C-alpha positions in Angstrom: 109.9 18.7 -72.1 107.3 16.5 -73.5 108.5 13.3 -74.9 108.3 12.7 -78.6 105.4 10.2 -78.1 103.4 12.9 -76.1 104.0 15.5 -78.8 102.6 13.1 -81.4 99.6 12.6 -79.4 98.9 16.3 -79.0 99.5 16.9 -82.8 96.9 14.0 -83.5 94.4 15.5 -81.3 94.7 18.9 -82.7 94.3 17.5 -86.2 91.1 15.6 -85.2 89.8 18.8 -83.7 90.4 20.8 -86.9 88.8 18.0 -89.0 86.0 17.9 -86.8 85.3 21.7 -87.1 85.7 21.5 -90.8 83.0 18.8 -91.0 80.6 20.8 -88.8 81.1 23.9 -91.0 80.7 21.8 -94.3 77.5 20.3 -92.6 76.2 23.6 -92.1 76.9 24.7 -95.6 75.2 21.7 -97.0 72.1 22.4 -94.7 71.7 25.9 -95.7 71.5 25.1 -99.4 68.2 22.9 -99.1 65.0 22.2 -97.5 64.0 20.1 -94.8 61.0 17.7 -95.3 58.8 19.9 -93.0 59.6 23.0 -94.9 58.9 21.2 -98.3 55.5 20.1 -97.0 54.7 23.7 -95.9 55.6 25.0 -99.4 53.4 22.5 -101.2 50.4 23.2 -98.7 50.7 26.9 -99.6 51.0 26.2 -103.4 47.8 23.9 -102.9 45.9 26.6 -101.2 46.8 29.1 -103.8 45.7 26.8 -106.6 42.5 26.0 -104.7 41.6 29.7 -104.6 42.6 30.3 -108.2 40.5 27.5 -109.9 37.1 28.8 -108.7 37.9 32.2 -109.7 38.9 31.0 -113.2 35.7 28.8 -113.4 33.5 31.8 -112.4 35.2 33.9 -115.1 34.5 31.5 -117.8 30.8 31.1 -116.6 30.4 34.8 -116.7 31.9 34.9 -120.2 29.3 32.0 -121.3 26.5 34.2 -119.9 27.7 37.2 -121.8 28.1 35.1 -125.0 24.4 33.9 -124.5 23.2 37.6 -124.0 25.0 38.6 -127.3 23.1 35.7 -129.1 19.9 37.0 -127.9 20.8 40.5 -128.9 21.4 39.3 -132.4 18.1 37.3 -132.4 16.3 40.6 -131.3 17.7 42.6 -134.2 16.5 39.7 -136.6 13.1 39.8 -135.0 12.9 43.6 -135.7 14.2 43.2 -139.3 11.8 40.4 -139.8 8.8 42.4 -138.4 9.8 45.3 -140.7 9.6 43.0 -143.8 6.5 41.2 -142.7 4.0 43.9 -141.8 5.1 44.3 -138.2 4.5 40.6 -137.3 6.5 38.4 -135.0 7.8 35.1 -136.3 5.4 32.2 -135.8 6.1 28.8 -134.4 7.0 25.5 -136.0 3.3 24.6 -136.0 2.1 27.3 -138.2 4.5 26.8 -141.3 3.1 30.0 -142.8 6.7 31.0 -143.8 7.6 27.8 -145.5 9.8 26.7 -142.5 8.2 23.2 -142.0 9.8 21.1 -139.2 12.2 23.9 -138.2 12.3 26.2 -135.2 10.9 29.6 -135.3 14.4 31.0 -135.2 14.9 29.8 -138.8 12.4 32.5 -140.0 15.1 34.9 -138.9 17.7 33.3 -141.2 17.4 35.9 -144.2 18.1 38.8 -141.6 21.1 37.2 -139.9 24.6 36.3 -141.0 24.4 32.8 -139.7 21.4 31.7 -137.6 23.3 28.4 -136.6 25.7 30.5 -134.7 23.4 32.0 -132.4 20.5 29.6 -131.9 22.3 27.7 -129.1 23.3 29.0 -125.8 26.8 27.9 -124.8 25.6 26.9 -121.3 22.8 24.6 -122.7 23.7 21.0 -122.1 21.3 20.1 -125.0 23.2 22.3 -127.4 24.4 19.4 -129.5 20.9 18.0 -129.7 19.3 21.4 -130.8 22.0 21.7 -133.5 21.2 18.2 -134.8 17.4 18.4 -134.5 17.1 22.0 -136.0 16.0 23.4 -132.5 17.2 26.1 -130.4 17.9 27.0 -126.8 15.7 30.1 -127.0 11.9 29.9 -127.0 9.5 32.5 -128.4 6.6 33.8 -126.2 3.5 32.1 -127.1 1.7 35.5 -126.7 3.6 36.9 -129.6 3.8 33.9 -132.0 0.6 32.0 -131.7 -2.6 33.5 -132.8 -5.1 34.0 -129.8 -7.5 36.8 -128.4 -4.9 37.6 -125.8 -1.9 37.5 -128.3 -0.1 40.6 -129.6 1.3 39.4 -132.9 2.5 42.7 -134.3 5.4 44.3 -132.9 4.3 47.7 -133.9 1.0 47.3 -131.9 2.6 46.5 -128.7 2.3 49.1 -126.2 5.2 48.4 -123.7 8.0 46.9 -125.8 10.6 47.6 -123.0 8.5 45.5 -120.5 7.5 42.7 -122.7 9.5 39.4 -122.6 9.5 37.8 -126.2 12.2 35.1 -125.9 13.1 33.0 -122.8 15.9 30.4 -122.3 14.3 26.9 -122.8 14.1 24.1 -120.3 16.3 21.1 -120.4 13.6 18.4 -120.5 11.5 19.4 -123.6 11.4 18.1 -127.0 13.2 19.8 -130.0 9.7 20.8 -131.4 8.9 22.7 -128.1 10.2 25.9 -129.3 7.7 28.3 -127.7 6.6 28.7 -124.1 3.0 28.0 -123.3 2.4 31.0 -121.2 -1.4 30.7 -121.4 -1.3 27.5 -119.6 0.8 28.5 -116.6 -2.0 29.7 -114.4 -5.1 27.6 -115.0 -7.5 27.3 -112.1 -6.5 23.7 -111.3 -2.6 24.7 -111.1 -3.3 27.9 -109.2 -5.5 25.9 -106.6 -2.4 23.7 -105.8 -0.1 26.5 -104.9 2.6 28.8 -106.2 5.4 25.9 -105.8 3.2 23.6 -108.1 2.8 26.3 -110.7 6.6 27.2 -110.5 7.4 23.5 -111.1 5.4 23.0 -113.9 6.7 26.1 -115.6 10.3 25.4 -115.0 10.2 21.7 -115.8 9.7 21.9 -119.6 9.0 25.5 -120.4 12.0 27.7 -119.4 15.2 27.6 -117.5 15.4 30.4 -114.8 18.8 29.4 -113.6 20.8 28.6 -116.7 23.6 30.7 -115.9 26.1 31.6 -113.0 24.4 33.0 -110.0 21.1 31.3 -110.7 20.3 33.8 -113.5 18.9 33.6 -117.0 18.7 35.9 -119.9 15.5 37.3 -121.3 15.0 39.2 -124.6 12.5 42.0 -124.5 10.4 43.3 -127.5 12.5 46.4 -127.8 15.6 44.4 -128.4 17.3 44.7 -125.1 18.4 41.8 -123.0 18.3 41.5 -119.2 20.0 39.0 -116.9 17.4 38.3 -114.2 17.8 36.1 -111.2 15.6 33.0 -110.4 14.5 34.6 -107.2 13.2 37.6 -109.0 11.1 35.6 -111.6 9.7 33.3 -108.7 8.4 36.6 -107.0 6.9 37.5 -110.2 5.1 34.1 -110.3 4.1 34.7 -106.7 2.4 38.0 -107.6 0.7 36.6 -110.6 -0.9 33.8 -108.6 -2.0 36.3 -106.1 -3.2 38.9 -108.4 -4.4 36.7 -111.2 -1.8 38.3 -113.8 0.7 36.8 -116.0 4.1 38.4 -116.3 4.6 37.0 -119.9 1.4 38.7 -121.3 2.3 41.8 -123.3 0.2 44.7 -122.8 -2.2 45.7 -125.7 
């Protein structure tokens, strides 16, 4: 028989073993309820990747919405042009320089005011970085085509006399570096002999520096209002090809057919 001292030793050892087992079990329970540092870092990395994918998608969606908003502005301007023409013997609005409609020092777009609910709500593109300046200076993001607004032998000043309204651009989105009084595109100066002699890239640089903005919107696109009232979103690449063809053939894509 074991002595009393031995029995006490065995009992103590058994108790220590039980306590150790309970401690290990408790440790496993605590471990299973949380994350290790490595697991936490993995989760953070995954969330970061998802956010990185989501933000560009949201930005692209907003940019597309602004482009659509601009297109709607041009449609309303197109309707205003048609109503103006019907009230003025078929004539297009004239530029700030003519003042024949009593709109001194105001953009051509103000001549449409009697035919629109609020011209100030549509005369500035939401993607135009100079929008606040145009609002203050009574300007506009949208430039009327010289060939429909400025009298000249090549101009078509009457909407009802235009032969191909669905193919004739009447309003462009203006360039960023122009003055507030530059509210029409000077199409007749694009292809002078001197400019053409310097090559298509020189002509293109001149046209897009202060005249019109071919990459105003997402996807390097811009909106264009045609004489029949429809609006097209056209890529900069397409317009550049038009300019290449004009330089080669001696044409001008902005000139309406008589």
